[in-house]
N, C-alpha and C positions, 0 to 999 in steps of 0.2 A: 558424703557429708556425715559427720559423726553424730550418732544418736545414742543417748545414754540407755543402757540396758540394765536389768536387775543384777546381772552378774558383775557389771561395772561398779555397782554400789559396794559390793563385797570387796572388790579390789581396792577401791578408794578408801574404804575403812582400814584395810591393811596398811596402805600407804600412809594414811594419817597417823596410825600407831607407830610406824617406823620413824616418821619425822618427829613425833613427840618424844619417842624413846631414844632418838639419835643413833639408830643402829638396828640391824636385822636380828641379832641375838636377843637383846632386851625386849624387842617387839614380839619375838616368838614366845618368850617366857610369859609376857603379859597376855598374849592372845591364846595361849595354850596350844600352839602349833610348833612343828619342827622348824628349824631355821631354813631347811631346804624348801619347805612349803611356803614360807614367807618370801624366799628368793624367787620361787616360781611365780607367786602372785605379783611381785614387782615386775618381773620380766613380761608377764602377760599384760599388765597394765600399760607398760611402756610400748609394747607392740600394738596394743589396742588403740592408743591415742596418738602414737607416732612421735613421742617426745622422750628425751632423756631426762629422767627425773632426779637422779642422784648418783653420786660416786662413793665408793668405799674402798679402802685399802689401808696401807700403813699410816697414812695421814689421818685416818678416821673417816667418819661418815660426814658427807656434805651434800646439801641440796643444790642442784643446778638452778639457774634462773627459771627455766621452764618448770622445775619442781616447785619453786616458790609460788608460781602462778596457780598450778594445779592444786597445791595444798590449800590456798585461799579458797578456791572453788569448792574443794572437798569440805572445808569447814562450813561454808555457806550451805552446802547441801545437807550436812548433818544437823546444822541448826534448824533448817527448814523441816527436816524429818522429825526432829524432837518436838517442834512446834505443832506439827500435824498430830503427832501422838498425844501431846498434851490436850489438844482441842478435842480429839475423839474420846479420850479418857474422861475429860471434864464433861462432855456432853452426855456420856453414858452414866457416869457415876456421881456427878456433881462437881463442885469446884475443887479440882486437884491439879497437880502438875507443878511446873517450875516457873517462877517469875524472876527473870534476870534484870537487875537494876544496875545502872552506872551513874556515878555521881562525881562531880568535880571536887578537888581537894579544898581544904580550908573552909569547911562549912559548919563545923561543930561550934565555932566561936560566935556564930550568928544567932542571936536570940530570936530572930524572926523566923528562922528555919524550922519548919515543922515536919520534915521528912520522916524522922524517927517516929513521930506520933502517928503519921499517916500509915506507916508500915505496921505499927503496933495494932491500930484499929482494924486494918485489913486482915492481919494475921489472926486476930481474935475472931473475926467473922468467917475466915476461911483457914482453919487450923491445919488442913492437910496440904496446903500450898507450900512448896519449898521456896525460900527466898535466897537468891544469890546476889551479892553486891560487890561491884568492883569500883575502885577509885582511880580516876584518870584525869588528865588535863582536859579542858573544854573541847579541844579538837578531837581528843580520844573518845570522849563521850559521844560526840556526833558520829564519829566513825563506827563506834560499837553499835549504835542504833541502826545505821545503814547496812552493816554487814551481818546483823542478826545476833551478835554476841550478847546484846542486851535488848530488852523489850521496851523499857522506859528509862530515860536519862534525866538527870537534874543538873542544870548549869546556868551561869549568867548568860543571858541571850543578847549578845552584842549585835546580832543581825538575825534575819530569818531566812530559812531555806524552803523552797517550794515543796520539797518532798517530805518535809517533817511537819507534824502538828505541834503547836506550842500552847501550853497551859500555864499562864502566869500564876505564881504562888505568892510572891512578895517582891519588894524592891530593896536593893542595898545601895549604900552610898559609897562611892569611890573618891578618894582624896589624894593629893600629892604629898609625899613625905620625903624627909631626909633623915639620916641617922646621926648619931652623936659625933661621928668622926668627920662629917661633911663640913666644908667651910661655911655653909649657910645655917648650920645648926646654931640655935640661940639668937639668931638675928631676925629683925623685921625686914622682910624681903620686898622687893618691888619687881615689876615685870622684867626689867633689864637683868636682874640677878637670875631669875628663873630661866630666861631664854639663853643665858650664857652657860648654864649648867648642863652637864651630860645627863641624859634621861635613859633609864631602862624601861622599855615599853612592852606591853603585851602584843600578841600577833594579830592585832586589828588596828584600824586607823583611828588615832585619837582625835583627828579632825572631825570624825563623825560624831563625837561626843562633845568636843570643846569648840567646834567651829574654827574661826580664824586664829584663836589662841593656840589650838592644837597644831596648826601649821608652823607656828613660830618655835616650837620646841626642838632642841637638838637631840634627836633620838640616835643614840650610838650603839645601843645594845637591845636585842629582842629576845624574848623567851616565850614559851607556850604555856606557862603556868604562873599562877599567883605566887606559889612558893618560890619560883625562880626569881621573880621580881623582888620578893622580900629578901632573898639571899643577896642579890646584887645591891639593894639599898643598904643593907647592913654592912657592906664593905666600906661605906663612907665615900665611895667614888661616884655614886649615882643618886639621882632623884628617881622616884617611881610612884606609880599609882597603886594603892592598896585599898581593900575594903576597910572601912572604919572599924568594923567589929574585929577584924584580924589585927589591926594596928593598935587597938586600944591598950592591950596589955603592955606593949613596949612604950607607948606614950606615957602611961602611968609610971613606968619604971625609969622614965627620963632618957630613954634610948632612941625614941623617934619623935619627930616634930612635924606637924601639919603645916603646909606652906600655902598661903594665899587661898584659903578655902572659898572666898567670895568669887574667885575666878576659876581656880583649878580643882573643882569638884563636880561630880555628876552622879546621877542615879541610874542604875541598870536593873532590868527585870530579871529575876531569878525564876526560871521556868522548868516545868516538866516537858519533855519532848518524846514523841513516838513517831514511828513511820506512818505516813498517811495511808499506806496500803495494808495496815495491820488491824484495821477496825473490826474485822470479822472475828478476832480472837476474843472469846468471852473473858478470859483471864485478864488480858490487857485492858479491855473495855471496863471491867469491873474495878480494876485498880485506879484507872483514870477517873472513874466516878467517885471513888473514895477521895481522891485529891481535890475534886471539885466541891466536895462536901455533901454529895448526894448519897453516899454510901455505895458499897459494891453491888453489882448486879448479880447477886447470888441466885442459884437455881432453887426451885421449890423442893422441899422434901429432903 
């Protein structure tokens, strides 16, 4: 049975660098090692775990499928080590370390969104904390929380997962839109018109939000992001659900039209999420307290 040893961590760090740099030579330069030393480390790691991780030759560097799996495991390990380091440093010296945030796209246009204000207040109270922010589609935000790339995520919560904690921040309204090039643009539509049109849908069930009306829609295209829906709607070939705050600019410009809002609109919770098993992190706990309005749990002195 394989059991991780201290020496394996060093080998995994070398492998992670090789994968990031896409080759032995650039990894050697980054690590300050000889290329032979990097090659030996890779051979030792492959022998240790019994898997072929990568190939290199005239075609260049390429990860094997087993290498992709080991790379993901190595990334989780390094994230966990970083978190432990931050926790120990914070416990000894006060609120320091790195807070990694992930947020879904298309949020700046939402006047209800106060994420920037929350970050600013937290940063003012904990100036030594480094903030990292990545922008992802909702599915990517959830994945980044689960695999440790991010500590706290912000997204529209279409459903709940048992392994994540949810903190509602506000609600946003979603409505059905068509663009100027669509046959329904400029018309007063009825249910028959909507049900006959092609719909670009997000990657969750609209019937969960619209009930029986959602089941009647002709969903012919799916995308994992609001930006994707907006692009498809702008082709003039599809109807699609967009946040009202995002669509407002194009509605005012006469390029988008809301359709049957009394039937085809719904509200969704915009939430902060964190892993349920990360409540022991003072940094994460303090930031979540800021989001709740209690202020961060900063150490004394």
